[in-house]
N, C-alpha and C positions, 0 to 999 in steps of 0.2 A: 755617472751612467745614464740616467735619465735624461738630461740635457743631451746629450749625444744622439741617444733614439729619437728625441723630438726632432733635433735638427734632419737626421737621415730621413724621416716621415717626411718633413715638412718639404725637406728636397724632392723628394718622390711625388708628393702632391702638386707642388710648383712646377714641376716637369709636365705632369700630366695636364694640369690646367692650362699650359702653353705658355707660362711666363717664361721671362728672358732668363738667362742664366744669371743676371746681375739680381733682377728681382726675386729669383728663388735663393739665392745666397742670400741677400737681406734678410728675406723672410726665414729662414733659416738659421740664421744667427739671432733673430728676435726671438724665435721658438726657445734657443737653447738658453738665453739670458733668463726669458720668462721662468722657463722650468726650473733654472738652476737655482732663481731666489725663491720659487714658492717651497723647493725642496729645502734648503737653509734655512727658512722661516718655521718650518715643519720642524725640523729638528731642534733648533733655538726654543721652539717652544715645548718641546717635550723635555728638554734639558730644565726648563723654569720649572716645569710642573715637578718634575725630579726633586730640583732644589727645595721648592717650596714644601713638598711632603718631607724632607729630611730635615728641613728646618722645624717643622712641626713637631717631627718625632725627637728631636734635639731637645723641645722645651718640654717633652713629655720623660723621656728615657735617654739621658746623657751617653750612657754606655752603648745602647744599640745605635744611635744616631752616629757616633763615631766609626761604629763598623758598616754603615752604610756610604758614609763619606770614602772610606778607604776603599770599599767596592766600585762606588762610582768613579774613583779617580783611575781603575783600572781599564775604565773604557774610553779614556781621555783617548783623543784621537791625534793630538799634536807630538810631532815626531822631533826627536833631539835633533 
């Protein structure tokens, strides 16, 4: 969603700056890819931190760590 918003905003800015349609489209695509990659890296970083905390908790209290893993599986965004 953020990538599409960045693409639209860049399209408006490119048109306002007087860029050609091709240049505006290319700039919009670059903005979309940049924002999408940044968002993906932030999500991956958050998941890594959560996994580390779960692993540390497993070393200290195996029963509560098992519950944390089950709870994090519910947030999995993969679809069958």
